[in-house]
N, C-alpha and C positions, 0 to 999 in steps of 0.2 A: 503494500500500499504506500502510495506517494503522498505526502501531505506536507505543503510548504510551512504550515504551522507546527510540524513535528521536528525531531532531530533529523540531520542530513544523514545521507548514507555514510559519509566519512566519519560522522560522529559516533554512528552505531558501530562501525568498524573499530573505532577507538575503544568503545566500550567492551566489544568482544575481546580485543587484545588485552585490556585491562583484566577482564575476567580470568583469562588464561594465565596472565601474569600472577594473579592472586592464586590461582589453582597451583601454579609451580612453586609458590612460596607460602605454604600453609603454616599458620601459627596457632598453637593451642590456646586454650581459654587463659585469659589475663596475660598472655605473652604477645598480644596482637600490636606490637609496637610499629612494625613496618606497614601493616594494613591501616592502622589508625592514621598514621603519617600521610598516607595516600588519600585517605577520606578527608582529613583536615585540609590538605592542600587543594583538593578538588573543590570542596565546598567554598573555601576562601576565594578561590578563583572565581566562583559564580557570585561573589559579593555577599556571602552569607555571614551572619554572626555565628561564630563556631566556639563551642566549649569543649574543651579536651580533658582527659583524665577523670571523667566521671565513672565511677566503678572501675577505677584503676586504669583500664585502656579504653574506656568507651568514649565516643564522641557524639555531640548533639549539635546538629546545625539548625538554626532558626531563620525563617523566612517570614517577614511581615508585609502584607500588601493591604492597602486600603485602610478603612476605618472600622472594619468588622471587629467585635469583641470576642468572637469565638476562637477557640484554639483546639487543634487535634494534634496527634502524634503518629507517625509512621515509624515502624520498627523493622530494621534488618539486623540479622545476627552475622558476625564476623569470623568466628572461630572455626578451627579444623579439628579433626579427630585424631587420637593417638593410634593409628593404625597404618599398615603399609599400603602402598598403591601398587597394584599387580599388573596394571595395563601398560605393558612395555612399549606398545606401538604408539603411545600418545606423546607428541612432541613436547607437550607443556605438562608432562607428568610431574609429580612432587619431586623437588630437589632434595628433600630431607627424609631420610629413612625413618620409617615409623610415624610419619605425619602425613595426613591427606585430607583434603577437602572431599569427604565422602557423603556429605549431606546437602551440598548446594549452597552453602553460605557465601561462597565466592560469587554465586550468581546473584543471590539476595543483595548482597553489598553493591554490586554494579547497577541492578535495577533501580535501587533507591537513589543512587547517585545520578542515574540518568533522568529520573523523575525530578529531581531537585534542580538539575540544570534546566529542564523544560519548564517547569513551574516558575522559576526565576525569570526566565525569558518571556513567557506568555502573560504573566501577571494577570491571570483571569479569575481572581478570587479576592475576597475581602475578609481578612483575619490573620491568623497565625498558624503556621505548621512547623512542627518541631521534628526534625529527621533523626531518629534514634539509631545509631550504630552500635549495637550491644556486644560487648564481649562475652565469652564463656557461657554460651547457652548450652553446651553439651555436658550438662550435669555439674558444672563448677560455680553455679550461682552468679552469673553475670547480671541478670535483671535485678536481683535482690540487692547486688552491690551498688547498683545505679540508684535504686530507690533509697537504700540506706545513705547514699551520698547525697540525698535531698532532691532527686529528680522532680518529684511532684510539688515540692515547695519552690523550687527555681523554675520550673516549666509547668505551671498549672495547665491542664488540659480538660476538654469536655469529653473526648473520646480518644480511644487508642486503637490502632489497626496494625495487624500483622499478616504476613503472607509467606507460604512455603510452597516450594515446588513439589509436584507429585508425580513420580514415574507411573506410566499406565494410564493417566489422563492426557488426552490429546493436546498437542500444542494449540494455543489460541482459545483454550477453554479455562473457565474459573468456576470453582465451587464455592459458593457463599451461602453458608447454611446456618440457621439459627439453632441454638442449643450446644450440646456437647460435641467438642471437635477432637480433643485429646484427653487422655486420662490423667488422673493424679498419679504421681510417681513416688512411692514410698519404699523404704528399706526397713527390714526388721531382721533381728538376731536373737536366737535362742541358745542358751548353753545348758545342757543337762549335767549336773554334777553328782557323780556317784562315788563308789569306792572300789578302785582298781584291784584286781586280783589275778590269780593264774587262770588261764583259760579253761584249764582242765578242772578247775574248782569254783565254778561260778556262785555256788551256795555261800562262799566265804566273803563275797563281796556285794556290792550293789551296782548292777550293770546299767550304764547310761546308754549303751548302743541299742538295747532293746527298747528302752524309752523313745529314743530317737526314731527307730523304725516305725513305732506306733504313731508318733507325731507326724511323720512324713506322709503316712497314709491318711490320717484323720484331717489334717488341714485341707485335703481336697474336698472334704465335705463342706467346707465353708461356702464355696460358690454353689455346689450342687444341692445342699440342703438348707443353708442358713440365709442366703440372700435372696431377695425377691427375683424369681426367674426372668422377669422383664427388665431387670437391671443388669447390665454388664459389669463383670469383675474379673480379676485375675489374682490368684495367689500362687507363687512359684517359689519353690526352694531351689536355690541356684548354687549354693556352696555347702560343703560338709567337710569337717576335719575332726579326725579321730584316730587314736591309735598310731601303730607304726608297722609298716609292712616287713620291717626287719625284725619284728618281734610279735609273731602271729599266734603266740601262746600268752598274750597279755590282754586282759580286758582293761581298757583305759579308764582313767579317772573321770574323764569328761568328753562330751561330744558337743561340738559347736556347729550350728546350722544358721545359714543366713539366706535371704531371699528378698524378692520384691513383690509389691502388691500394687494393683491399678484398680481405679474406679472412676466413674464419670460423676457420681453423685456424692456430695459431702456426707450424706447419712451413711451411705454404703462404705465410704472410707472409714468412718467411725466404727461402723460395725465390724470391718475386717480387723482393724487394730484390736478391739475387744476380744473377738473370737480367737485370734491367733494366741493371745495371752492366756485365755481361758483353757484352751486345749493344752497348751504347754504346761501350765501349773497344775491342771488336772491329772495328766499323765504322770508328771514327776511325783505328786502326792501320792497316786496309786502305786507307784514303784518304790516309794520310800526314798527318793532322791531329791537333791536340790535343783533349783531352776532360776536362771536369770533371763530376763526378757527385756528387749529394748526395741522400740518402734520409732523410727526416725522419719519423720515427715519431709518429703521433698517438695517437688512442684505440685501445686494444686491443679485441678483440671482445667482446661481451657474450655469455657462455656460462653458461647456467643451470645450477647445481649440483643434483645429483639430489635430495637431501633437502629443500633449500629450495624446489625446484620442486614437490615432492610436498606440501609445506606450503601453497604458494600455490594449487595446484589444489584442495586439500581445502578451503580457505578460500573460493574462488570458488564451489564446489559448495554450500557451506553458506550462503553469502550469497545467491546468485542462482539456485540450483536446478541440478540435475544436468545438465538439458538445456541450460543456458546456460554451462557451464564446458567450455572446449575444451581437449583434451589434445594437439591437433595443429593446427599453424598455420605458415604459410610464414615462414621468418626474413626480414629486410630487409637490403639491402646498404647502408642508411643506418648512421650510427654514433652512439654515445651514450657520453658519459664516465662514465656509471653504472658502466662497466666498471672504472674506477679504484678504485671501492670494492669491486666484486664479485671482483676479483683478489686482494683482501686477505683477505676472509672469504668464506664461502659465500653466494651471492646468487641471487635470482630476479627476473626482470623480466617483467611481464605486460602484454598488450594489452587495453585497455578498449574497447568498442565506441562509436564516436562517430556511428554512423548513416550514412546515405548521403552520398557526396561530392557535395554539390550543385554543379551546373555543372562537375563534375570538379575541385572545389577540394580537392585533396589538401594534405598538409603542404607549407608553403613556398610555397604559391600566394597570389597577392595578394587573392584572394577567400575565403580559408580562414577558418573560424570554429569554435571549440570549441562542441560541442552542449551546452547547459545541461541537457538531459534526461539527460546521462551523469553528473551530479554525484551524484545519490542512489546509483545503482549503485556508483560509486566509493568513496563513503563507506562503504557497506555492506560493500564488500570489505575496505578497509583496516581497519575495525573488527573484522570478524570474524576477519581474519588475526592481529591482535595478541592477540585474546582466545583463539584456539585455540593460536597458537604459545607463549603465555605462560600456558598454562591452569594451571601450577603443579602 
């Protein structure tokens, strides 16, 4: 599509090159020094007010146009993952072993930069937009760090918007859906403490491994028998440590088990926390052993607010066409700390089509890559959203 009021082909090529440069130079959470400097310089070149160092390596660009009093925020994440990139045929593959942009944050960063440039040039809204370039989304607490640094006090906003690429959804399509989009993401740990003894004389000790086995089977009933069948939930044990394979005639003193839980509802999240503890303590009591239980809450669920969702859907329709804006799309059991922003003010988080998942390479796969063809649709959406939301 050619549009004299859009970015030029040369500018789009520049953004593609920048996206690939970021891909080749991935930085983990709170280490995004190079990426943040690029973002800072880009925004300053567009004449924006730029605030650096928020949440350690975060950047906020501010654009005020007209006399409107409303303010909104758009968020892009910048960090990479601690994993190798195995696509050896990619000219812009990661230059750093064990670091990779396997979730598309390189693309998210570039799309928001492109939208910032276009909005500054067109000046077709009245109000304030804050461009959030967030560090450390991948489980390291970047959104919370920005909030703790006073984001909402320094940049009060009426609504906040997020966007994430989605492999499997066609290029040029956006899903903007009211309600739950991503699950809460919590971690839990249980330690069963018994009395170790000789493996041939179990009656002389208190065996924590038997209790651990009962626990592992019983926690599966939380979702199947305790939560409402209409409510989605996940309880997974993901790590276990006990004993020594060099001493297979020794019953250990303790067994440590850890895992994750996911939910879309605050009530179900509370229920899961209570049930895991109840099961662990009950089995320990019946076995005559001790039990320690810790439940660590991480990201809350991303739940799109009604009005913000309607605005996001309207923008997607206007930017990409009625047929390319989806009002229905399944949520994900992954998590995103965009929720830290959207639990403070109304928010909406949309899914941007990234095209087919080549070779099955979905998010967090060692062959994953952001699709550069999604850059233009993403910029059109962001730009339209701001111009409609802050129409004045």
